[in-house]
N, C-alpha and C positions, 0 to 999 in steps of 0.2 A: 589741435595740439592737446595732448593729455595734460591736465592740470597737475602741478607738482603735488607729490604725496606728503602728507604730514606725518611726522614721527610721533608715536605715542609712547608714553611711559608704560612699561609692562609691569604689572603686579603679579608676582609668583604666588599661586595658591599654596597654602601650608596645611599639612595634615599633622595633628598632634602625634608626637614621637615619630614623625616621618624622617626619611633620609634626604638631605638636600645635596644635589650635585649639579649645579648649574654653571654656565659660562656666559659672561657678558663680553662681547667682542667689539672693538672699536678700531678705526683706521688711524692708529697713533702708536708711535714707538715711545715707550716710557720706562724709566728706571724706577722701580717701586720697592717699598718695604712695608711690612705689616707687623702688628704687635706680636711679640713672642711671649709665651708664658715662662716666667722666671720661677714661680712657686705656686703650688696648689695643694690644698689639704681639705679633704671631705670628711676626715676622721672615720672613714669606713673601716680602717684597720684597727679601730678601737683603742688607739694610743695617741699620745702627744709627744712622741720621741723627737720630733723636729722643732720643738718649742722649748724655751727657757723661761721658767716661771719665777716670779718674785712676789710673795705674799698671796694670800687667799688660799682656797681649797679647790684644786683643779682636777677634773676627771672627764672621761668620755661617757655621756649618758644619752641613750637613744640616738646614737650616731652623730652627736654634736659635742663639741668641747664645752664644758660647763664650769663656771665659777660659782660655788654654792654657798660661800660664806657671806651672807647679807650684811654682817657687821664689819667686814674688812674695810678699813679706810683706804687702802691703796693696793689693789691686786692687779698684777700685770703679767702678761705672757708674751714673749718675743720670739720671732722667727726670721729667717732670711739672713742676708749679708749686710755687714756694716758698710760695705763699699757701694751699695746700690745708690744711684743718683736720681735719675728721672724715671718715674714709673707710676702706675696706677694700682692701688690695692682695693679690692672689694671683699665684702664679707656679709653673710646673713647674720643678723644680730637679734636676739630676743631677750629683752629685759624680763626677768622673772620677778624681781622685787626692786623697788626704787624708792629710797627714803627721800624726804623733803630736801636734804642736802646731798643727795647722791647723783651718780651719773653712770652711764655705760658708753664706752667709746672704742673707736678704731683708731690705730696709730700708724703714722708714716714717718720715715726718716728719723727713727729713734737712734740718736747717736749716743745716748746714755739712757739709764733707767728714769731720768728726770727731765730729759730734753728731747722734744719730738713735736710733731704736728698731730692734733687730735680732732676728730669729728665726734662730738658727744651728744648723746640723747639725754635730755634733762627733764626733771619733773615740771609740770606746768605747761606741757606741750611746747617745748622749745628744743631747738637744735643749734649747736654752736660749732663753728670752725675755729679752732684755737691754736696758737703757737705757745708751747710750754717750754720755758727756758729755766733750767734748774729749779723746777717746781713752780715758777712764777707764770701765771696765765695771762696771755694777751688775746682778746677776742678779735679774730680777723673778719668775722661776719656771723650773722645769726638769722634765724627765720622761725616763725611760728609753724609748728608741725605736730599733728597728733602723735603723742608718745604714750602707748598703753602697754602695761605689763601683760605678758602672755602672747604678744603679737610679734611676728617676724618683720624686720626691716632690712633692706639691702643698703648698706653704707658703702661709700666709695670716696677715696681721696686720690687726687692726681697731683703729683709734685713735678714741676718742670721749671728748672732754674729757680728763680725766687717766687714763682707763681704757685699758689696753693689753691686747689678747688675741692669743695666737698659736695657730695650728692647723697640724697636719700631716695631710694626706689627710682633711680634714674633722673630725678629732678635736681638741678643745681640749687644748693642751699646758699652757698656763698663762695666768692673768689677773693683772695687777698694776696698780698706780697709780704715776704718775710725772709730774713737771712739767718734765722735761728739755727737751722740745720741744713747743710748742703748734701749730706749723705746719711744713710742709716737704715736699720732694719724696719720691719713692720711689727705690729703688735696689737693686742686688745687689752682693755683695761676696765675695771669697775671701781667705784668708790661708794661705799655704803649701799651696795646693790648686789644682786645676784643676776646672772645672765647666762645664756647659751650662745655659742658662736659656731657657725658652720660655713662650708663652701668658701673658704678663704682662697683668693686668687691674686697673684701679682703678675702684671704684664709690663713689658718695657714701654718706652715712649716712642717706638719706631713709627714713622709716618710715611706718607707717599713721597716718592722722589720727584725729580724735575722732568717735565716733558721735554723730549728732544725735538718735538715738532712745533713750529710757531702757529700752525693753523688750528682752527677749532675742529675737533673731531665730530664725526657724525655717527652716533652709536647705532648698532644693530643688535638684535638679540637672537640667540640660537635656542630653539626649543629642544634640541637634542643634546643630551649630556655628552661630554667628550669621551671618546672610546680609546684613544691611544695611550693615555697615562692613568686613567681612572679605573678602579676595580669594578667588576660587573655587579649589577644589583643582586640582592639576595634572592635565592631561588624560591624560598618560602618563608613566611613569617617576617617579623621585624628583627633587625640585628641586635645583638647584645651590646649595651653600652660599655665602654672601657673606663668611664668616669663621668663626673659632672662638672659643668662650667656655669657658674652663676653669672647672669647678665643683668647689669644695672642700667644700661643705656645702649643705644644703637652702636653696633660694632662696624666700623668702616673698614672695608677690605680693599686693598690694592695689591695686585699680584695674585698669588695663590695662597689660600688658607686651607690647610688640611686639618680638619678637626680631630683626626685620629679616632673617630667613632665615639667621641664624647657627646653627652646629652647637654644641649644648651637651653637654659630656662632661667628665669621667666621674665617676661616683659609684657606690659599691656594689662588690660582688664579681662581678657578672655572672651570679649565680645567680637562682633563682626565689623565694627566701625573701621573704615579705612583712614580715619583721622589719627589713629594710634601711630606711635613711632615704630619703624621697622626694627626687627632684631638685627638684621644685617643690611648694610648699604654697600653695594659693589660699585667700584670705580670702573671706568671704561677699560675693558680688557681683563678684568679680574675674574678669578675662578675660586669657587668654594666647593669643597668636596668632603666626603666622609664626616658629615655633621648630622647628628640626630637632634631634631628640634622638638622640644617639649612644650606643651601648652601651660600657660598662655604664651603666645609667640608674637603678640603685637600685630603689626602689619606684615609680618613675614620677612620676605627678602625684597 
């Protein structure tokens, strides 16, 4: 009798700026959902028309939104909808100057100009997740983290119900609970600091549905990209990206994710170690297509 075969986890090789179009197939019937983009701004158009500023001196410099008044006590810029509830906002942030009493922050659920959740980079190599209520600050959690002027950091805040989570470069800094704001816009803020902001993205809190099958699925993997509904590969050269999507942590995909030829970057250290987090994690039966993966791409897919 032939011994039973062992199923192995397949690691997809990734090429810098390559196009990913893979399908993971499983014997399971599932209702699924995946995160949808609610807002994105790379400032490639050279303006901040979708933003509403309060204080500071704002402009687009070298393809990024910049607040250049280092002496401004409270400079804020807001975008999005006041009705947004559960979502994740990420942005690349670069402090240009940071006074001893200064900060640079990303905001979520801003229900007013003085009430919101904030992930703040602080002098002294500190990061804090804060609930700000009418200007009064409550620290939900903090961590020691190198904060250097002139360096880019990817900040992320996830708000889901009363749970608030802050991340820096994909690593969770703190998770706390608060009822300060149930809905609100996103924003960026500086206090006695100047900074640049880029690749701002907001995704909803959609997650996988419930399996209709009580049995444990046995996954298989197809090495051949789907042909019935996917566009053919480019005949020559690499495709032209339609935009950029900043990745601060592994993106879990259930169902079908059509990247619309956006370039997804960056996660990991650029090395070959398989201990890095993957950029995409596909559930059984999931499909990812029309995605340009930029280096560093972590452990790929």
